C-alpha positions as CSV (number, residue, x, y, z in Angstrom):
1,X,-38.4,24.4,-92.9
2,X,-37.5,21.4,-95.0
3,X,-39.0,18.0,-94.0
4,X,-35.7,15.5,-93.2
5,X,-34.9,12.4,-95.1
6,X,-36.6,9.1,-93.8
7,X,-34.3,6.0,-94.1
8,X,-35.9,2.5,-93.7
9,X,-33.5,-0.2,-93.5
10,X,-31.6,0.1,-96.7
11,X,-34.2,2.6,-98.6
12,X,-33.7,6.2,-98.4
13,X,-36.9,8.2,-98.7
14,X,-36.2,12.2,-99.4
15,X,-38.7,14.6,-97.7
16,X,-39.7,15.5,-101.0
17,X,-40.5,11.4,-102.1
18,X,-42.2,11.3,-98.7
19,X,-44.6,13.7,-99.6
20,X,-45.4,12.5,-102.7
21,X,-46.2,9.5,-101.6
22,X,-48.2,10.3,-98.4
23,X,-49.9,13.2,-101.0
24,X,-50.6,10.2,-103.8
25,X,-51.8,7.8,-101.3
26,X,-54.1,10.1,-99.5
27,X,-55.4,11.8,-102.9
28,X,-56.1,8.3,-104.3
29,X,-57.8,7.2,-101.6
30,X,-60.3,10.0,-101.8
31,X,-60.6,9.3,-105.4
32,X,-61.4,5.7,-105.0
33,X,-64.0,6.1,-102.4
34,X,-65.7,8.8,-104.5
35,X,-65.8,6.2,-107.1
36,X,-66.7,3.2,-104.7
37,X,-70.1,5.5,-104.3
38,X,-70.7,5.6,-107.4
39,X,-69.2,9.1,-108.4
40,X,-69.8,12.9,-106.5
41,X,-73.5,12.9,-105.3
42,X,-73.3,9.3,-104.0
43,X,-70.5,10.1,-102.1
44,X,-72.0,12.8,-100.8
45,X,-75.2,11.1,-99.3
46,X,-73.0,8.6,-98.0
47,X,-71.0,11.2,-95.8
48,X,-74.8,12.7,-95.1
49,X,-75.3,8.8,-93.8
50,X,-72.2,8.6,-91.9
51,X,-70.4,6.2,-94.4
52,X,-68.1,8.4,-95.9
53,X,-65.1,7.5,-93.1
54,X,-65.2,4.3,-93.7
55,X,-65.2,4.2,-97.9
56,X,-62.4,6.5,-97.3
57,X,-60.7,4.1,-94.9
58,X,-61.6,1.3,-97.1
59,X,-60.1,2.9,-100.2
60,X,-57.1,3.9,-98.3
61,X,-56.5,0.4,-97.0
62,X,-57.2,-1.2,-100.7
63,X,-56.7,0.9,-103.6
64,X,-54.0,3.3,-101.7
65,X,-52.2,0.2,-100.2
66,X,-52.1,-1.3,-104.1
67,X,-50.6,1.8,-105.2
68,X,-48.0,2.5,-102.6
69,X,-46.9,-1.0,-102.4
70,X,-46.7,-1.1,-106.3
71,X,-44.5,1.4,-106.5
72,X,-42.2,0.9,-103.6
73,X,-41.6,-3.0,-105.5
74,X,-40.2,-1.1,-108.2
75,X,-37.8,1.2,-106.1
76,X,-36.5,-1.7,-103.9
77,X,-35.8,-4.1,-107.0
78,X,-34.3,-0.7,-108.6
79,X,-31.9,-0.2,-105.4
80,X,-30.9,-3.9,-105.4
81,X,-29.7,-3.3,-108.7
82,X,-27.8,-0.1,-107.8
83,X,-29.8,2.3,-109.0
84,X,-31.0,5.9,-107.4
85,X,-34.6,5.7,-107.7
86,X,-37.6,8.3,-106.2
87,X,-40.9,8.4,-106.6
88,X,-42.5,11.9,-107.9
89,X,-46.3,12.2,-107.8
90,X,-47.8,13.9,-110.7
91,X,-50.6,16.5,-109.3
92,X,-52.2,16.9,-112.7
93,X,-53.1,13.1,-113.0
94,X,-54.0,13.2,-109.2
95,X,-56.2,15.9,-109.5
96,X,-57.9,14.5,-112.6
97,X,-58.3,10.9,-110.6
98,X,-60.3,12.7,-108.4
99,X,-62.1,15.1,-111.1
100,X,-63.0,11.7,-112.7
101,X,-64.3,9.9,-109.8
102,X,-66.8,12.5,-109.3
103,X,-68.8,12.0,-112.4
104,X,-68.7,8.3,-112.4
105,X,-65.0,7.1,-113.7
106,X,-61.7,6.7,-112.6
107,X,-58.7,7.0,-114.5
108,X,-55.6,7.0,-111.9
109,X,-51.8,7.6,-112.8
110,X,-50.7,9.0,-109.8
111,X,-47.3,9.4,-110.5
112,X,-44.1,6.7,-111.1
113,X,-40.8,5.5,-109.8
114,X,-37.7,7.2,-111.8
115,X,-34.4,5.6,-111.4
116,X,-31.3,6.1,-113.2
117,X,-28.0,4.1,-113.9
118,X,-26.8,1.4,-116.1
119,X,-29.1,-1.4,-116.6
120,X,-29.2,-4.7,-118.5
121,X,-32.5,-5.4,-120.3
122,X,-32.9,-8.2,-117.8
123,X,-33.0,-5.8,-114.8
124,X,-35.1,-3.2,-116.4
125,X,-37.6,-6.3,-117.2
126,X,-37.3,-7.2,-113.2
127,X,-38.0,-3.7,-112.2
128,X,-41.0,-3.1,-114.1
129,X,-42.5,-6.6,-113.1
130,X,-42.4,-6.2,-109.4
131,X,-44.7,-4.0,-109.3
132,X,-47.5,-6.2,-111.1
133,X,-46.0,-9.4,-108.9
134,X,-46.7,-7.3,-105.8
135,X,-50.4,-6.5,-106.9
136,X,-50.9,-10.3,-107.6
137,X,-49.2,-11.2,-104.0
138,X,-52.1,-8.5,-102.0
139,X,-54.3,-10.1,-104.1
140,X,-53.4,-13.5,-102.9
141,X,-53.4,-11.9,-99.2
142,X,-56.6,-10.2,-99.7
143,X,-58.3,-13.7,-99.9
144,X,-58.3,-14.6,-96.1
145,X,-58.9,-11.3,-95.1
146,X,-62.2,-11.5,-96.9
147,X,-63.2,-15.4,-96.1
148,X,-62.1,-14.3,-92.2
149,X,-64.9,-10.9,-92.4
150,X,-67.2,-13.4,-93.8
151,X,-66.9,-15.8,-90.8
152,X,-66.7,-13.2,-88.3
153,X,-69.6,-11.5,-89.9
154,X,-67.7,-8.6,-90.3
155,X,-69.0,-6.3,-93.6
156,X,-65.5,-3.9,-93.1
157,X,-63.4,-7.0,-93.5
158,X,-65.3,-8.5,-96.2
159,X,-64.9,-5.0,-98.2
160,X,-61.1,-5.0,-97.2
161,X,-60.7,-8.2,-98.9
162,X,-63.4,-8.2,-102.1
163,X,-61.7,-4.8,-102.9
164,X,-58.0,-6.0,-102.4
165,X,-58.3,-9.2,-104.7
166,X,-60.4,-6.9,-107.2
167,X,-58.2,-3.7,-107.6
168,X,-54.9,-5.5,-107.2
169,X,-56.1,-7.6,-109.9
170,X,-57.2,-5.2,-111.8
171,X,-53.9,-3.2,-111.4
172,X,-51.7,-5.9,-112.0
173,X,-53.6,-6.9,-115.4
174,X,-53.7,-3.2,-116.4
175,X,-50.2,-2.3,-115.9
176,X,-48.9,-5.5,-117.9
177,X,-50.6,-4.1,-120.8
178,X,-47.3,-3.4,-123.3
179,X,-47.8,-0.2,-124.4
180,X,-46.9,3.5,-123.5
181,X,-45.1,4.0,-120.1
182,X,-47.3,1.0,-118.9
183,X,-45.2,-2.1,-117.3
184,X,-45.9,-4.6,-120.0
185,X,-44.1,-2.9,-122.4
186,X,-40.4,-3.0,-120.6
187,X,-41.0,-7.0,-119.5
188,X,-42.3,-7.9,-123.1
189,X,-39.1,-5.8,-124.7
190,X,-37.3,-8.1,-122.3
191,X,-39.0,-11.3,-122.4
192,X,-42.0,-12.5,-124.4
193,X,-42.1,-15.6,-122.5
194,X,-42.3,-14.2,-118.7
195,X,-45.1,-11.5,-120.2
196,X,-47.2,-14.0,-121.4
197,X,-46.6,-16.3,-118.4
198,X,-47.9,-13.1,-115.8
199,X,-50.4,-10.9,-117.9
200,X,-52.7,-13.4,-119.5
201,X,-53.6,-15.6,-116.0
202,X,-54.1,-12.4,-114.6
203,X,-56.3,-10.5,-117.3
204,X,-58.2,-13.8,-117.3
205,X,-58.6,-14.1,-113.2
206,X,-59.3,-10.4,-113.0
207,X,-61.6,-10.6,-115.8
208,X,-63.6,-13.2,-113.9
209,X,-63.6,-11.6,-110.7
210,X,-64.8,-8.0,-112.2
211,X,-67.9,-9.7,-114.2
212,X,-68.3,-12.9,-111.8
213,X,-69.1,-10.7,-108.6
214,X,-71.0,-7.7,-107.6
215,X,-68.0,-5.9,-106.0
216,X,-67.7,-2.5,-108.1
């Protein structure tokens, strides 16, 4: 039996798209949990110590949400411009994400939102920009979560906040690189000024957070 389409306001998700989003979110959650632990052996050790579930939950709520809302932002803006837009997972790349995490590094390209219809260069640029900007917003939202966790003595909230800041900044900066299929190539093709104003500040802050903290 085929699944049913899901509608949320103006957004419509086909059964295939809903499945792909759910699978990508879950697989990325597991992949990042393994990566956070330091590889397959260390993740297995964390599971044996009873810490595996916490790692996966933290991963789903940080890396998973960062990915999910990044892709949904592309879809929302594309639909705003009259496009037919759907996310499709890349199952080969999801498999690679888990395999790379097992050996201690992570390469994640879980899929993309595909859209069709007539667009101007500006509209193409805004659709591409929506994903990285969403990640910047999520990084900002993660800061008070980390502060609240520290004030309350909650290691769980601190982890959510710190990983949320770092992962979203890295995801935004990486996707703004003007190369290949990344969002940055489309944005810089539309406006070099907009690309510069977004990429360099985000990349600089991501660099400081990455090398000035011991989150990873």
